[in-house]
C-alpha positions as CSV (number, residue, x, y, z in Angstrom):
1,M,5.4,-16.0,-16.8
2,A,8.6,-17.8,-16.0
3,S,6.7,-21.1,-15.2
4,F,4.7,-20.7,-18.5
5,C,8.0,-20.2,-20.5
6,R,9.5,-23.5,-18.6
7,S,6.5,-25.6,-19.6
8,R,6.7,-24.5,-23.1
9,L,10.4,-25.4,-23.0
10,H,9.5,-28.9,-21.7
11,L,6.9,-29.2,-24.4
12,W,9.6,-28.5,-27.0
13,Q,11.9,-31.0,-25.5
14,S,9.2,-33.6,-25.3
15,L,8.1,-33.2,-28.9
16,F,11.5,-33.0,-30.3
17,I,12.3,-36.6,-28.7
18,L,8.9,-37.8,-29.9
19,E,9.7,-36.5,-33.5
20,L,13.1,-38.5,-33.5
21,W,11.2,-41.5,-32.5
22,Q,8.8,-41.0,-35.3
23,T,11.3,-40.8,-37.9
24,R,11.9,-44.6,-37.7
25,S,8.1,-44.8,-38.8
26,A,6.5,-44.1,-42.1
27,T,6.5,-40.7,-43.5
28,S,3.1,-40.0,-43.0
29,Q,3.5,-40.3,-39.4
30,N,6.3,-37.6,-39.5
31,A,3.9,-35.4,-41.1
32,E,1.5,-36.0,-38.4
33,V,3.9,-35.1,-36.0
34,V,4.9,-31.8,-37.5
35,V,1.3,-30.8,-37.6
36,T,1.0,-31.6,-33.9
37,F,3.9,-29.6,-32.9
38,A,2.6,-26.5,-34.9
39,E,-0.5,-26.7,-33.0
40,K,1.2,-26.9,-29.7
41,T,3.4,-24.0,-30.3
42,D,0.8,-21.7,-31.5
43,A,-1.1,-21.4,-28.4
44,S,-3.2,-18.4,-28.2
45,P,-3.0,-15.7,-25.2
46,W,-5.5,-15.8,-22.4
47,Q,-8.7,-13.8,-23.6
48,P,-11.0,-13.5,-20.6
49,E,-14.8,-13.1,-20.9
50,K,-15.6,-9.9,-19.3
51,F,-13.1,-7.0,-18.1
52,L,-12.5,-3.4,-18.1
53,E,-9.8,-1.9,-19.9
54,V,-7.2,0.1,-17.7
55,S,-4.6,2.6,-18.9
56,Y,-2.2,4.7,-16.8
57,S,-1.8,8.4,-16.2
58,E,1.5,10.1,-16.7
59,V,1.7,10.0,-12.7
60,L,1.2,6.1,-12.7
61,Q,-2.5,6.0,-11.6
62,P,-4.6,3.4,-13.1
63,L,-7.5,4.9,-15.3
64,V,-10.9,3.6,-16.4
65,N,-13.0,4.8,-19.3
66,V,-16.5,5.9,-17.6
67,S,-19.1,8.1,-19.2
68,V,-20.9,10.4,-17.0
69,G,-23.6,13.0,-18.0
70,G,-22.8,11.8,-21.6
71,Q,-19.0,12.7,-21.5
72,W,-16.4,10.1,-21.5
73,L,-14.2,10.5,-18.7
74,Q,-10.9,8.8,-17.5
75,L,-11.4,7.9,-13.7
76,V,-8.8,6.9,-11.4
77,Y,-9.6,3.2,-10.4
78,D,-9.7,3.4,-6.5
79,S,-10.0,0.3,-4.8
80,S,-10.1,2.0,-1.1
81,S,-13.0,4.4,-1.7
82,A,-16.6,4.1,-2.9
83,Y,-17.6,7.4,-4.6
84,A,-17.7,7.9,-8.2
85,V,-16.2,11.5,-8.5
86,A,-16.0,13.9,-11.4
87,F,-13.8,17.0,-11.3
88,M,-15.7,20.2,-12.9
89,K,-14.3,22.0,-15.6
90,E,-16.3,25.3,-14.8
91,Y,-14.4,25.2,-11.2
92,D,-10.9,24.6,-12.5
93,A,-11.1,21.2,-10.6
94,C,-9.0,19.3,-13.1
95,L,-5.2,19.3,-13.4
96,P,-4.1,21.0,-15.6
97,K,-6.9,23.5,-15.6
98,N,-7.2,23.4,-19.5
99,L,-7.7,19.6,-19.6
100,S,-9.9,19.2,-22.6
101,S,-11.7,16.0,-21.2
102,C,-12.7,17.4,-17.7
103,Y,-16.4,17.1,-16.8
104,S,-18.7,19.9,-17.6
105,Y,-21.9,20.3,-15.7
106,K,-23.3,22.5,-18.0
107,A,-23.0,19.8,-20.9
108,A,-24.4,17.3,-18.4
109,E,-27.6,19.6,-17.6
110,K,-27.9,19.7,-21.7
111,H,-27.6,15.9,-21.8
112,G,-30.5,15.9,-19.3
113,G,-29.4,13.3,-16.6
114,L,-27.8,15.8,-14.0
115,H,-29.8,16.2,-10.8
116,V,-28.3,18.0,-8.1
117,C,-29.3,16.9,-4.5
118,E,-31.1,19.6,-2.7
119,D,-29.9,17.8,0.7
120,N,-26.5,19.6,0.0
121,N,-28.3,23.0,1.3
122,D,-29.9,21.3,4.5
123,P,-27.3,21.7,7.2
124,K,-29.2,18.9,9.1
125,V,-28.6,16.4,6.3
126,V,-24.8,15.2,6.6
127,C,-23.0,12.9,4.3
128,D,-21.4,11.3,7.5
129,L,-20.8,7.5,7.5
130,K,-20.9,7.5,11.2
131,R,-24.7,8.1,11.0
132,K,-26.9,5.4,10.3
133,A,-29.2,7.3,8.0
134,K,-28.3,7.5,4.2
135,F,-28.2,10.6,2.1
136,L,-31.4,9.9,0.2
137,C,-31.3,12.8,-2.6
138,E,-35.2,12.5,-3.4
139,K,-35.4,16.2,-3.9
140,Y,-33.3,18.2,-6.6
141,A,-32.0,21.7,-6.4
142,A,-32.8,24.3,-9.0
143,N,-29.4,24.7,-10.0
144,L,-25.9,23.7,-9.4
145,S,-24.4,27.2,-8.9
146,S,-26.4,27.9,-5.7
147,T,-25.8,24.6,-4.0
148,T,-23.7,24.3,-0.8
149,T,-20.6,22.2,-1.1
150,H,-19.2,20.1,1.8
151,S,-15.7,18.8,2.4
152,D,-14.3,15.1,2.8
153,G,-10.9,13.9,3.1
154,L,-8.7,11.3,0.9
155,V,-5.3,10.0,2.2
156,I,-3.0,8.6,-0.6
157,D,0.5,7.2,-0.2
158,G,0.7,9.1,3.0
159,L,-0.6,12.5,1.8
160,E,-3.9,13.9,2.9
161,Y,-6.2,15.3,-0.1
162,N,-9.2,17.6,0.6
163,Q,-12.2,17.0,-1.5
164,Q,-14.8,20.0,-1.7
165,G,-17.9,19.0,-3.6
166,L,-21.6,18.2,-3.7
167,E,-23.6,15.2,-4.1
168,A,-25.6,14.8,-7.2
169,L,-27.3,12.2,-9.6
170,D,-26.3,11.7,-13.1
171,Q,-26.5,9.0,-16.0
172,V,-23.5,6.9,-16.1
173,Q,-22.0,4.3,-18.8
174,L,-19.4,1.8,-18.6
175,E,-17.7,-0.2,-21.3
176,V,-17.4,-3.7,-20.6
177,H,-15.1,-6.0,-22.8
178,A,-16.7,-9.4,-23.6
179,T,-17.1,-11.3,-26.8
180,E,-18.2,-8.0,-28.1
181,K,-17.9,-4.5,-26.4
182,Q,-21.0,-3.9,-24.3
183,I,-22.0,-0.4,-23.3
184,M,-23.8,-0.6,-19.7
185,S,-25.8,2.3,-18.6
186,W,-27.7,3.4,-15.5
187,S,-29.6,6.5,-14.6
188,F,-29.8,8.1,-11.4
189,V,-26.4,7.0,-10.1
190,P,-24.7,8.7,-7.1
191,V,-22.1,11.1,-8.4
192,R,-19.8,13.4,-6.2
193,L,-18.7,16.7,-8.3
194,L,-15.7,18.5,-7.1
195,V,-15.4,22.1,-7.2
196,N,-11.6,22.1,-6.3
197,N,-8.7,20.1,-7.7
198,L,-7.1,17.4,-5.4
199,T,-4.0,18.8,-4.3
200,A,-2.0,17.4,-1.3
201,S,-1.6,19.6,1.8
202,K,2.0,19.7,2.8
203,A,4.3,21.8,5.0
204,P,6.0,24.6,3.6
205,D,9.8,24.5,2.9
206,R,9.8,20.7,2.6
207,G,10.2,20.3,-1.2
208,T,7.6,19.1,-3.5
209,A,5.9,15.7,-4.0
210,N,7.6,13.4,-6.7
211,L,3.9,12.5,-8.0
212,E,1.5,15.1,-8.6
213,L,-1.5,12.7,-8.3
214,F,-4.6,13.2,-10.5
215,K,-2.7,15.0,-13.2
216,G,-4.5,14.2,-16.3
217,A,-7.3,12.3,-14.6
218,D,-11.0,13.5,-14.7
219,G,-11.9,11.8,-11.5
220,I,-12.3,8.8,-9.3
221,L,-14.0,5.5,-9.7
222,G,-14.3,4.2,-6.3
223,S,-14.6,0.4,-6.2
224,S,-14.5,-0.5,-2.4
225,G,-17.7,-1.8,-0.7
226,P,-20.8,0.3,-0.7
227,T,-20.6,0.7,3.1
228,L,-18.0,3.4,2.8
229,S,-20.6,5.6,0.8
230,C,-23.3,7.8,2.6
231,R,-25.5,7.3,-0.5
232,N,-27.8,4.3,-1.3
233,T,-25.5,2.5,-3.9
234,T,-22.3,3.0,-5.8
235,L,-21.5,2.8,-9.4
236,W,-19.1,-0.1,-8.7
237,N,-21.8,-2.2,-6.7
238,L,-24.3,-1.6,-9.6
239,L,-21.6,-3.1,-12.1
240,L,-20.9,-6.1,-9.9
241,Q,-24.6,-6.8,-9.6
242,K,-25.1,-6.6,-13.2
243,L,-22.4,-8.9,-14.0
244,N,-22.9,-11.4,-11.1
245,V,-19.5,-10.7,-10.1
246,T,-18.1,-12.9,-7.3
247,S,-14.3,-12.3,-7.6
248,F,-12.2,-10.1,-9.7
249,F,-8.6,-10.3,-10.9
250,L,-6.3,-7.3,-11.3
251,D,-4.3,-8.1,-14.4
252,F,-2.1,-5.1,-14.1
253,H,0.9,-4.7,-16.2
254,P,3.9,-2.0,-15.4
255,P,3.2,1.2,-16.7
256,Q,5.4,3.0,-19.4
257,A,7.5,4.9,-16.9
258,S,8.5,1.7,-15.0
259,I,11.8,0.0,-15.6
260,F,9.9,-3.3,-16.3
261,S,7.6,-1.8,-18.8
262,D,5.8,-4.0,-21.4
263,S,3.3,-3.5,-24.1
264,S,0.6,-6.0,-22.6
265,P,-2.8,-4.3,-21.8
266,S,-3.9,-3.7,-18.2
267,R,-7.5,-5.0,-17.3
268,I,-9.8,-5.8,-14.3
269,V,-11.2,-9.4,-15.0
270,F,-14.5,-10.5,-13.5
271,N,-15.0,-13.9,-12.5
272,E,-11.7,-15.3,-14.0
273,V,-8.1,-15.6,-13.1
274,D,-5.1,-16.0,-15.6
275,P,-4.5,-19.7,-15.9
276,A,-0.9,-19.3,-15.9
277,A,-1.1,-17.7,-12.1
278,E,-4.2,-19.8,-10.9
279,N,-2.2,-22.7,-9.7
280,E,0.4,-20.4,-7.9
281,L,-1.9,-18.6,-6.0
282,L,-1.6,-18.3,-2.2
283,W,-4.8,-17.3,-0.3
284,S,-5.2,-14.8,2.6
285,Q,-7.1,-15.8,5.8
286,P,-10.9,-14.3,5.7
287,K,-10.7,-10.9,6.6
288,Q,-12.6,-9.3,9.5
289,T,-16.2,-8.3,8.9
290,G,-19.2,-6.7,10.7
291,D,-18.3,-3.0,10.5
292,M,-18.4,-0.5,7.7
293,I,-14.9,0.0,7.2
294,N,-13.6,-3.5,7.1
295,D,-16.7,-4.8,5.0
296,A,-15.9,-2.2,2.6
297,M,-11.9,-2.7,2.1
298,H,-10.1,-5.3,0.2
299,E,-8.0,-6.2,3.1
300,M,-5.7,-9.1,4.5
301,L,-3.0,-9.8,7.2
302,I,0.5,-10.4,5.8
303,Y,2.9,-12.2,8.1
304,H,6.7,-11.5,8.8
305,P,7.5,-9.2,5.8
306,K,11.3,-9.6,5.3
307,V,14.0,-7.9,3.4
308,C,17.5,-9.0,3.5
309,G,16.6,-11.8,5.8
310,I,15.3,-9.3,8.5
311,D,11.8,-9.4,9.9
312,L,10.6,-5.8,9.6
313,L,8.0,-6.4,12.2
314,Y,10.4,-8.2,14.7
315,N,9.3,-7.0,17.9
316,A,6.1,-5.2,17.0
317,S,3.8,-8.0,15.9
318,S,3.7,-11.2,13.7
319,N,1.3,-9.5,11.1
320,W,0.1,-6.3,9.7
321,L,-3.1,-5.2,8.2
322,T,-2.6,-4.6,4.4
323,I,-5.1,-3.0,2.0
324,L,-5.4,-2.8,-1.6
325,D,-5.5,0.8,-2.5
326,T,-4.9,1.6,-6.1
327,S,-5.6,5.2,-5.9
328,G,-1.8,5.6,-5.5
329,P,1.0,3.6,-7.4
330,C,3.2,3.1,-4.6
331,L,3.7,0.5,-1.8
332,A,3.0,2.7,1.4
333,F,4.2,1.8,4.8
334,P,3.4,3.2,8.4
335,P,6.5,5.3,9.5
336,F,8.1,2.8,11.6
337,L,8.1,0.0,8.9
338,F,9.2,2.5,6.0
339,D,12.2,3.7,8.2
340,R,13.1,-0.2,9.0
341,L,12.8,-1.0,5.2
342,M,14.9,2.0,4.0
343,T,17.6,1.1,6.6
344,H,18.4,-2.1,4.8
345,I,18.2,-1.4,1.1
346,P,20.6,0.7,-1.0
347,V,18.9,4.0,-1.4
348,Q,19.2,7.7,-1.0
349,C,16.1,9.6,0.5
350,P,15.8,13.4,0.3
351,F,14.8,13.2,4.0
352,K,16.4,12.0,7.2
353,R,15.2,8.7,8.7
354,G,12.4,9.6,11.3
355,E,11.6,12.7,9.2
356,K,8.1,13.1,7.3
357,S,8.4,12.5,3.5
358,Y,5.6,14.8,2.4
359,G,5.3,13.1,-0.8
360,R,8.9,12.7,-1.7
361,L,10.4,9.4,-2.8
362,C,13.6,7.5,-2.4
363,S,16.1,6.9,-5.4
364,P,18.3,3.8,-5.8
365,Q,21.9,4.6,-5.6
366,A,23.1,6.3,-8.7
367,G,25.8,5.1,-10.9
368,Q,26.7,1.2,-11.4
369,R,24.1,0.0,-8.7
370,D,23.2,-3.4,-7.5
371,K,19.7,-4.6,-8.0
372,L,17.5,-3.9,-5.0
373,P,16.6,-7.0,-2.6
374,M,13.1,-8.5,-2.6
375,L,10.6,-8.2,-0.1
376,S,9.1,-11.3,1.0
377,F,5.9,-12.1,3.2
378,Q,3.5,-15.0,4.1
379,L,-0.1,-15.0,4.3
380,E,-0.4,-17.1,7.4
381,D,1.8,-17.4,10.5
382,S,5.0,-19.5,11.0
383,R,4.3,-23.2,11.5
384,E,5.9,-26.5,10.7
385,P,6.5,-26.9,7.7
386,E,7.1,-23.4,7.0
387,P,4.3,-21.7,4.8
388,S,5.2,-20.6,1.4
389,S,6.1,-16.8,0.9
390,I,5.2,-14.2,-1.7
391,H,8.3,-12.5,-3.3
392,L,8.0,-8.9,-4.6
393,A,11.0,-7.9,-6.5
394,L,11.6,-4.1,-5.3
395,E,13.2,-3.5,-8.8
396,R,9.5,-3.6,-10.1
397,L,8.6,-0.7,-8.2
398,I,11.3,1.5,-9.7
399,F,10.1,4.1,-12.4
400,R,11.7,7.0,-14.3
401,N,10.2,10.5,-14.0
402,S,10.0,13.0,-16.6
403,S,13.5,14.1,-16.2
404,G,14.9,10.5,-16.2
405,Q,15.7,10.2,-12.6
406,E,14.9,6.6,-11.3
407,L,12.6,6.7,-8.0
408,L,11.4,4.0,-5.8
409,C,7.6,3.9,-5.5
410,V,7.7,3.1,-1.6
411,S,5.9,5.8,0.1
412,R,6.0,6.9,3.9
413,Q,2.7,7.5,5.2
414,D,3.1,10.8,7.0
415,T,-0.4,10.9,8.3
416,N,0.1,8.1,10.6
417,T,1.4,8.1,14.1
418,E,5.2,8.1,14.5
419,G,5.4,5.2,16.8
420,T,4.0,1.7,16.5
421,P,0.2,2.3,16.7
422,A,-2.1,0.0,18.2
423,D,-4.8,0.4,15.7
424,M,-3.6,-1.2,12.3
425,M,-6.8,-0.1,10.6
426,Y,-5.6,3.6,10.5
427,S,-1.9,2.7,10.0
428,H,-1.8,0.0,7.7
429,I,0.2,-1.1,4.7
430,A,-1.2,-0.2,1.3
431,F,-0.8,-2.0,-2.1
432,G,-0.8,0.6,-5.0
433,S,-1.2,-0.1,-8.6
434,M,2.5,-0.5,-9.3
435,V,2.4,-3.4,-6.6
436,A,-0.7,-4.8,-8.4
437,S,1.4,-4.9,-11.5
438,A,4.3,-6.6,-9.8
439,L,2.1,-9.4,-8.3
440,H,-1.0,-11.4,-9.4
441,I,-3.8,-10.3,-7.1
442,V,-7.4,-11.6,-7.1
443,V,-10.1,-10.7,-4.8
444,D,-12.8,-13.1,-3.8
445,L,-15.9,-11.3,-2.8
446,Q,-17.7,-14.3,-1.4
447,N,-15.0,-15.5,0.9
448,A,-13.5,-12.1,1.8
449,T,-10.1,-13.5,1.0
450,M,-7.2,-12.4,-1.5
451,G,-5.1,-14.6,-3.7
452,L,-1.4,-13.4,-4.5
453,A,1.4,-14.8,-6.5
454,S,4.7,-13.5,-7.6
455,K,5.4,-12.4,-11.1
456,G,8.3,-13.0,-13.1
457,D,11.5,-14.4,-11.4
458,P,11.9,-12.4,-8.2
459,A,15.3,-14.1,-7.3
460,A,16.7,-13.2,-10.6
461,E,15.6,-9.7,-10.6
462,S,16.8,-9.0,-7.0
463,S,20.3,-9.0,-5.4
464,Q,21.2,-9.1,-1.6
465,A,24.7,-7.5,-2.6
466,G,23.3,-4.0,-1.6
467,C,21.8,-5.0,1.8
468,A,23.4,-3.1,4.7
469,K,26.1,-4.3,6.7
470,Q,25.8,-5.7,10.1
471,P,27.5,-3.2,12.7
472,T,29.8,-4.8,15.4
473,C,28.5,-3.9,18.8
474,V,30.7,-3.4,21.8
475,G,30.4,-3.5,25.6
476,M,27.1,-4.0,26.9
477,Q,25.5,-3.3,23.5
478,S,22.6,-5.3,21.9
479,F,21.8,-5.6,18.0
480,F,18.5,-4.4,16.8
481,P,18.0,-6.0,13.6
482,P,15.2,-4.0,12.1
483,L,17.0,-0.7,12.3
484,N,20.4,-2.5,11.7
485,L,22.0,-0.8,14.8
486,C,23.5,-1.3,18.0
487,E,21.4,-0.3,21.1
488,D,23.1,1.1,24.0
489,P,22.2,-0.9,27.3
490,P,19.1,0.4,29.4
491,C,21.4,2.1,32.2
492,Y,18.6,4.4,32.9
493,R,16.5,1.6,34.2
494,Y,19.0,1.7,37.2
495,L,19.3,4.4,40.0
496,F,22.3,6.7,39.6
497,M,23.8,4.8,36.4
498,I,24.6,6.2,33.0
499,V,26.1,4.7,29.6
500,D,29.9,5.1,29.4
501,Q,30.1,6.4,25.6
502,E,33.6,5.0,25.4
503,T,33.2,1.4,26.6
504,K,29.1,1.3,26.1
505,T,28.9,-0.2,29.6
506,C,26.8,0.9,32.6
507,R,28.7,3.2,35.1
508,W,27.8,5.4,38.1
509,R,27.1,9.0,37.4
510,S,30.4,11.0,38.3
511,P,29.4,12.4,41.9
512,I,27.8,9.2,42.9
513,P,31.2,7.3,44.0
514,L,32.2,10.4,46.1
515,L,28.9,10.5,47.7
516,F,29.1,7.0,48.5
517,T,32.7,7.4,50.1
518,L,31.5,10.4,51.9
519,L,28.4,8.5,53.2
520,L,30.8,5.5,54.2
521,V,33.3,8.0,56.1
522,L,30.1,9.5,57.8
523,L,28.9,6.3,58.8
524,V,32.3,5.3,60.3
525,V,32.5,8.4,62.3
526,L,29.2,8.0,63.5
527,D,29.8,4.4,64.8
528,L,33.0,5.4,66.5
529,A,31.2,8.4,68.1
530,S,28.2,6.1,69.1
531,H,30.8,3.6,70.6
532,R,32.6,6.3,72.8
533,L,29.3,7.5,74.0
534,Y,28.3,4.1,74.8
535,K,31.5,3.7,76.8
536,Q,31.0,6.9,78.4
537,A,27.4,5.9,79.5
538,I,28.7,2.7,80.9
539,Q,31.4,4.5,83.1
540,R,28.9,6.8,84.4
541,A,26.5,4.1,85.4
542,R,29.3,2.3,87.0
543,E,30.3,5.4,89.2
544,Y,26.6,5.9,90.0
545,N,26.3,2.6,91.4
546,Q,29.5,3.0,93.7
């Protein structure tokens, strides 16, 4: 947007100079200049050819309008799962329980398109990704109430949600905006019907999560690749095939709760990119393919993520796997990266460093605060010349909750291991919907790459003033930049040595010098004793020879 405004300013200046020059000519020429100027300044906003409209729930999740069983529902657009999921009203699966738009299986039965899979009642048939056989659903159960449910897990922003539901087929419709609105319809589409609400499991007495996800939503629209589904196909895959989609652009704008909120509509645009961002995009390397998870996920490697000039990966790696995951709104980090980030920026967290967050978020420092610094990263490794960086203003991830408190939408993935894990696939960075609203993001399905560009003016929207000050190390201490601390010397690597807490140097353990002194005295005594015994032996030998 900033570059677009600068272009318009340059255009204004050029036309103003042109108009001054034209005043020396005929009056008719002046009139022509004025007309040309008016045409230049009345440029219409970008109107993509085909797109899905996106709105936001009160908990910042992106919603797409989808009809399931003749009922128009607001489904969470989830780029990291494959299933089309509906929460059933008859089982109080929606949040709140009295949500009027909640899916009714009884209404779907009357509509005539609902078919519950008989395979749900067969214990031998399991909807398991590890099995090569698919969940065929070729026969249907007599009714839904007598069908056996099964469980599945969903991890969002570091919290685990349990899905208890059953597999079915139903009639589905999607409203696609083009030159005119089009209603696309499919029958016998795989749908998962949930009998429970998606509430995160968390430890007791740890406080409550700041965002009660899925509140006000009627289900989930999974938009990953079909390999993550145990079914033959997915609703998202059917849509991509029907529209011949080779790429899609997340034209997301900040939700109303964001401090950067604007009135621009959010949408998912197919086979087009905003012209204002197209020339600024930086492209990731093609992702790994060949297995069900990598083939399905929209992922990339980001290199050298930095904040306050510090490489957060430092001694861990040069890159880290990053997944586009719009099921949640936040930027989600593995534990070790989260702790490193929060060490450097001016925030207050309701938990200590190294502790699990249980869905709680940190807040910018209260009062007259400095702007948060920006997070920058590259899409290729260091080289000469240095590759360009993507800049993300962390200010764009701040939102206000219902009580007006400011929260930073950066979450700690409590489900990951605490140390630096070896498998990045299960301990990745996740870009949620608020990150998508702070960046231009396009997914190229043919080349398995992602294009990113910064939005706004990250330098003006950020400040380094609040960055943590570097401590002064003493003695034999060494500075560890990611956690901004001085590390004591590794005295434990040496036998009988410990760290002197006053001088921060290595010293012997207290009894060791005394033991060495006693040992030395013992050796001297033994040496003198052995010398005396030697002299006695020589004397006896001499007397014997005489």
